[in-house]
C-alpha positions in Angstrom: 16.8 -98.7 -133.6 19.4 -98.5 -130.8 20.6 -101.9 -131.9 21.3 -100.9 -135.5 25.0 -99.9 -135.1 25.8 -103.2 -133.5 23.7 -105.2 -135.9 25.4 -103.5 -138.9 28.8 -104.1 -137.3 28.1 -107.8 -136.7 26.9 -108.2 -140.3 30.0 -106.6 -141.7 32.2 -108.7 -139.5 30.4 -111.9 -140.2 30.7 -111.7 -144.0 33.9 -109.6 -144.2 32.3 -106.5 -145.6 29.1 -105.7 -147.5 29.0 -104.5 -151.1 25.2 -103.9 -151.3 22.5 -103.3 -148.7 18.9 -103.2 -149.8 16.4 -101.8 -147.3 12.9 -103.0 -148.2 10.4 -102.8 -145.4 7.4 -100.7 -144.3 3.7 -100.7 -144.1 1.0 -99.1 -146.1 -0.6 -96.9 -143.5 -4.3 -96.9 -143.1 -5.1 -93.2 -143.6 -8.3 -93.2 -141.5 -6.7 -95.0 -138.6 -3.8 -92.6 -138.6 -6.3 -89.7 -138.6 -8.5 -91.1 -135.8 -6.1 -93.1 -133.5 -3.8 -91.1 -131.3 -0.2 -92.1 -131.8 -0.8 -94.0 -135.0 0.6 -91.3 -137.2 3.8 -91.3 -135.2 4.0 -95.0 -135.2 3.6 -95.2 -139.0 6.0 -92.3 -139.6 8.6 -94.0 -137.3 8.3 -97.3 -139.2 8.2 -95.9 -142.8 10.7 -93.1 -142.4 12.7 -92.7 -139.2 13.6 -96.3 -138.6 14.8 -96.6 -142.1 16.8 -93.4 -141.9 18.5 -94.6 -138.7 19.5 -97.9 -140.4 20.8 -96.0 -143.4 23.0 -93.9 -141.1 24.5 -97.0 -139.5 25.2 -98.6 -142.9 26.5 -95.3 -144.3 29.2 -95.1 -141.6 30.5 -98.6 -142.4 30.3 -98.1 -146.2 32.2 -94.8 -145.8 34.9 -96.6 -143.8 35.4 -99.2 -146.5 35.2 -96.4 -149.2 32.7 -98.4 -151.4 29.3 -99.9 -151.4 25.7 -99.4 -152.6 22.9 -98.5 -150.2 19.6 -99.1 -152.0 16.4 -98.1 -150.3 12.8 -98.6 -151.3 10.7 -95.4 -150.9 7.6 -94.8 -153.1 6.1 -92.6 -155.8 3.6 -91.7 -153.1 6.2 -89.4 -151.6 6.3 -87.2 -154.7 2.9 -85.6 -154.1 0.5 -85.7 -151.2 -2.9 -87.3 -151.9 -5.9 -87.4 -149.6 -6.1 -91.2 -149.6 -2.6 -91.8 -148.2 -0.9 -88.6 -147.1 0.6 -90.1 -143.9 2.3 -92.8 -145.9 3.3 -90.3 -148.6 4.7 -87.9 -146.1 6.9 -90.6 -144.6 8.1 -91.6 -148.1 8.7 -87.9 -149.0 10.8 -87.5 -145.9 12.7 -90.7 -146.6 13.4 -89.7 -150.3 14.6 -86.2 -149.2 16.9 -87.8 -146.5 18.3 -90.2 -149.1 19.0 -87.3 -151.5 21.0 -85.6 -148.8 22.8 -88.8 -147.8 23.7 -89.4 -151.5 25.3 -86.0 -151.5 27.2 -86.7 -148.3 28.6 -90.0 -149.5 29.3 -88.9 -153.1 33.0 -88.5 -152.7 33.6 -91.6 -150.6 32.8 -94.2 -153.4 29.4 -95.1 -151.9 26.3 -95.0 -154.0 22.8 -94.3 -152.6 19.9 -95.6 -154.8 16.4 -94.3 -154.0 13.8 -96.8 -155.4 10.4 -95.3 -156.1 8.0 -98.1 -157.1 4.5 -97.4 -158.2 1.8 -100.0 -157.7 3.3 -103.4 -157.0 1.2 -106.6 -156.7 2.3 -107.8 -153.3 0.7 -109.0 -150.1 0.6 -105.4 -148.9 -1.7 -104.4 -151.8 -3.6 -107.7 -152.1 -7.0 -105.9 -151.5 -6.5 -103.3 -154.2 -8.2 -103.6 -157.6 -5.4 -104.1 -160.2 -5.0 -102.4 -163.6 -2.4 -101.7 -166.3 -0.3 -99.5 -163.9 0.4 -102.5 -161.6 3.7 -104.3 -161.8 4.8 -107.7 -160.7 7.4 -108.0 -157.9 9.7 -109.9 -160.3 9.7 -107.0 -162.8 10.4 -104.4 -160.0 13.2 -106.7 -158.7 14.8 -106.7 -162.1 14.7 -102.9 -162.3 16.2 -102.7 -158.8 19.1 -105.0 -159.6 19.8 -103.0 -162.8 19.7 -99.7 -160.8 22.1 -101.1 -158.2 24.5 -102.4 -160.8 24.5 -99.0 -162.5 24.4 -96.9 -159.3 21.3 -95.1 -160.6 20.6 -92.3 -158.1 16.7 -92.5 -158.3 14.8 -95.3 -159.9 11.1 -95.1 -160.8 9.8 -98.6 -161.4 8.3 -99.5 -163.7 9.8 -96.8 -165.9 6.5 -95.1 -166.8 6.1 -93.8 -163.2 8.8 -91.1 -163.9 6.7 -89.3 -166.6 3.5 -89.9 -164.7 4.9 -88.3 -161.5 6.3 -85.4 -163.6 2.8 -84.7 -164.9 1.2 -85.1 -161.4 3.8 -82.7 -159.9 3.2 -80.2 -162.7 -0.5 -79.9 -161.9 -1.1 -76.7 -159.8 -2.3 -77.3 -156.3 -5.6 -75.5 -156.8 -6.4 -77.9 -159.6 -5.0 -81.0 -157.9 -7.2 -80.4 -154.8 -10.3 -80.8 -157.0 -9.3 -84.4 -158.0 
C-alpha cells in the first residue's frame, strides 16, 4: 500500500492522464478460517477493504487534480447485511461501500464520479465450488452493467438489476426475524 501513490503517479504519467479506474480485486473469505485462525480476519479485512480504500485515495487525489474521472470499485451485495456464512467478507464490503459513499460526497464538486459496484452471485473462479441457480450471473453480463454504469456515472450499481429489490427486502426484515434464518 505504501507504493500506491507512486504507482498511481507513474500510471498517470505514462498514459498522460486516466479517465476511468476500475478496482476489481479481493478474495471470498473462508468464514471458519477467519474465526479460528489468529490474524486471518485482519488479513482478509486488509485485502478486501483497507487496501482498496488506500488505492482509492491515491487515485482520488490525481482525479481531483485533473478535475475529471471515474473511479469504479467492486464491492458486493454481501456488505448490505451481515450473514452468518460470510460476515467477515460482508463486513469488509460494508466498510468499503460506506467509504466509497463518503468519497463520492468529497469528490462531487470536483467533476469526479465514484461508482460503487455491488454484484450479487457471479460465476467466476472465486465461486467455482458453489452450486448455481437463477440468481447467478455471467461475468460478461456483469461487465456490460459495469460499463453502462461507468458511462452514466451511476453512483451505486446493483448487478444484475434484481439485486437492488432483493437487498431492499433483506434489509427490511427485522433483526430478530433475520437471525432465525
